[in-house]
N, C-alpha and C positions, 0 to 999 in steps of 0.2 A: 797287207800292212805288216812290216816285221815286229816280232815280239819286242825288240828293243827299238823304241822310237828314234828314227834318225832325224834330228831337228837341226834346221839352219835358221840362225838369228841374223837378220839384215841390220847392221849397225851394232858396234860394241861400245856405245856410250853407256852413261849411267843406268839408263832404263835397260838396255840389252844385257848388261852385266848382272843386274839383279834378276831378271827372269831366267838368265843363263844359269845362275847359281841354283835356283829352284829346280830347273829342268834337270840339271846334271845330278842333283841330289835324288832325283826320281829314277836315275838310271839311263837317262837318255844318251845317245851317241851324239855329241853337241860339236856344232861348228858355227863360225861367225863368217859372214861375208862383210868385208871391210874395203875401203879404199886402199890402194897400195901404201900410201903415206902413213897409214896406221898400223899396217900389218906387223911390223917388228915389235911395236909395243904390245900388240895382241898376243903375239907368240910368246912374250915373256911372262904373260899371265897378268892378273890384276889383284890389287889388295882392297878387300872389302871391309867395311865396318857397319855392323848392325846396331842402330841406335835404339835406346830404350827410354822410358820415362825417367828413370832413376839415374843420377849422376854416378857414374863409376868408370873405373879404368877401361879404356877401349882396347879390346884385343884385335889385331889385324888378322884377317883370314885370307889365306892365299887361294885365288881362284884360277885354276889352270887345268891342263889335261883336255883341251878341246882343240879341234881343227880351225885353221884360219885359211879362208879362200879370198882371192882378190878379182876373180873374173867369173863370168857366167860360163866359160868353157870348163873351168875347174868344177863349178857347181853341176853342170850338165853331165859330167863324167860319174856322178853318183846318184843314188836313188834316195829320195826324201820322202818322210811322212808328214812333216810339218815345216812350215816357212813362217817365221815370226817377223813382222815388220816393226822394228824398234827404231824407227827415225820419224822426224817431224812431217807435218802435213806438206810444207813446202819442199822438203827433200823428196817426198813421195812424188811430186810433180816435176822434178828437175830432170830433164832429158827423157830418154826412152827406155831406161833401165828396167822399169816395172814389167813392161810387155816382154822384154827380152828374158827376164827372170822367170817370168810365168811359163815361157816356152822351154826354158832349161829345168824346171822343177816337175814336170810330169803332172801327176794326179794328186800331188801333195795338198793337204789341208793348209790354207793360209790364214794367219791370225793377225788381224789388224787391231792397232792400239790408238790410232790417230784420232784426235778430238773434233776436227771440223765437221760441221753438219753434212757437207757433200762428199766426204772423203769415201764413204762406202759406195756411193753411186759412181764416184770416179774409178774406183778399183774394179767395179763390175764391167768395166770395158774389157778386162783381160782375165778376170778370175770369175767363174760362174758361182751364182749364189749358193749352189749345192756344195760348193768347196770353201765358202768364206766364213769364218767365225769372227766375231767382233768382240773386243775386250776393252775394259777400262783400267788405267793405271791408278791404284788406289794409294800407292806408297809415294813418298818423296825421296829422291835420290839426287846426289850432287857430287862434284869433285871436291874433296876436303884436303886441306882446310879451306873454309871460306874466306877466311882472313888470318893474318899473322897472329900468332899467340894462342891458336885453339889447341885443344888437347889431343890431337891425333899423333901418335909416335911417328908416322911418316905418311906422305901423300897417298890418297886412295880414294875410292868411291864410297861414300857414307849413304846408308838408307834407312829411313824410319817408315815402319808400318804401324799407323795408328792403332790404339787398342780397338778391339772389336771389329776391325776392318774385314771386309769381304771384297774380293775381287770379281766383279760380275763378267759373265761371258754369254753370249747368245750366238746361235748359228743352227745349222741343219742338224736334225736328230741323228744323221748317220756319222756326223763328225764331231760335234760338240761334246758328248760324253767322253771320248778318248782324251780331248784336251783337258777336261776338268779332272779326269781320274789321274792323268799324268802329273798335273800341277799338285794335286792334294797328295800324291805319293811322295812329292818332294817338300812337303811341309808348307805349300803355298795355300792361303786361305781362299780358294776359288769357289764360286757358286754359279749355278745356272740362272739365267735371266730370260724372260720372254723377248725382251728387246733392249739390249744395252744402249743402242742409240737414243732411244725414248728416255731411258732411265737417266743418261748423263746430259742429255741436251740443255735442260734448264740449268742445273748447276754449272755446266761449262760455260754457258752464256753469261751468268752472273760473274763467274771467275775471270772470263776474258774481258769483260768491260771494267771489272775492278782493276786487273793488271794494267789496262790501258789507262785507266785514271791515275794509278800509282806512278806510272811512267811520266805523265804529264806533270805530276807533283815532284818530279826529280827523285822518285824512289824514296821519298821521306814519308813515313807514317804521320809525322807531325803535320806537314804541309797537306798530305791527303785528307785528313780529318778536319780540315777548315771548311767551313760552311759552303762556300762557293764550290769547292771541289766536290763535296759530297752530293750537292744538289745536281751537279752535271752528271756524276756518276749514276745517281739514283734514277734520273730521267733516261738515260741511255740504257741502263740495265733492264728497265721496264720494257723498252722497246725490244731489245734482244731476247728477252724471255718470250714475249709474245711471238716473235718470229720463230724460235725455237720449237715452241708448243705447236704452231701451226705446221711447220715443216714435218714434224714427227707425229702429227695428229695425236697430240697429247694435250693436256690441259695445264693452263697457268693459274687457275683460279685460286688454288691454295697458296700460291708463291706470291702473287702480286700484292696482296694486302700486307705481307711482311717486308716488302722492298721499300724500305724507308731509310733516310739518312741515319736515323738512330740505330738501325740495325748494324750498319757498318761501324759506327762509333762504339757500339757495345761489343761486337764480336772481335774485332781486330786486335784490341789489347788482350783479350782472353786467349785468342790464338796464339798471339806472340809469347804468352806466359807459358802455354802448354807445350809448344814444341821444343824439343831437346837441342835446338840450334838456333842461331840468330836468324829469325824469320824475316826481318827486313833486309838484311844482307842476301840471304838466299833468293828472294824474289827478285831483287836486282840483278844478281849474277845470273839466275836461271832464265829469267824472262828477257833479259837483254841478248842472251845467247840465242833464244828461240823468237826473237822479236819479229822476224819475218812471218812466222807462223800466227802470232797474235794479230799482225796487220791482215793477214789473209782471212782469219776468222772474222774480224771486224767487217771487212769488205763483204764477205759471205752474208752476214747478217743484213747488211744494207741491200744487196743484190736480191737476196730470197725475199726480203720484206717488201721491196718494191714490187716484185713479181706477184706477191700475195695481196698487194694493195694495203698493206700494213704501214703505220706511221714509222718513219725512220729518221725524223728531223733531228733528233738529239743524238743519234748514232752518226749522222753524217759529219759533224765537226770532228768526232772522235776518230773517225777512220781516215 
């Protein structure tokens, strides 16, 4: 492996740009693999805004100085140390590009960030476990402004790392330390985990059902917090959590007693006050964009639940 890590990020959306910023700050030789229609935009560079808890003038930061590739032939012409998958679970499964990219990137460490319960198993068709690192996205990133009149000097990608946040990663002992060291060198709050999939399975299940319920409520917090809506989400969330725990051989015993309609009613207004952006608008914009991924994850809970003989009756209407 080279002294200067050669890193390929697949996808240059809001997630890829943020990870790219930290990896570049760590001294990595950075490139993006994007579709041809996005190549010119990527070559011009990106504008980033890092949000904090306090209201202040936002200073745009130019993120540039990286390579841009549009084909596996271009990728195969170079040697890579790390390949980061910064695309959705559904994009991962679209076509045959993953297998082709695996052949084009040699012995590189692959880093996956996708949230669906079966994404890792799906990737293992092409990438052996000894080369696959799993991570979770702990920050929120989006194209700004979310709506007219917001305080951004010009359009760009805004991101917020909540206070005390740590980004967990797990994987083989021969590969994981290099990924974590590189991120930390760039200022990213990475930490090692025994099993990221298990760590995030239950929170992801709750979030996915919440988003599905919010969409059913027309992306309105007010309508979502109505009694009937909360009851539907509560029942579906309990089933999704049990499926997630079963699939990852974890335990839901500490979470299930907390999953009550009152929890959503309490936490949602608090979250809306704490985030330094319009949370309701963000959730609508972001999860409309990745709606196919939400539907895929809901279907996965149903399929895995049925396979395990677990109740899914309240997940069925939702998916």
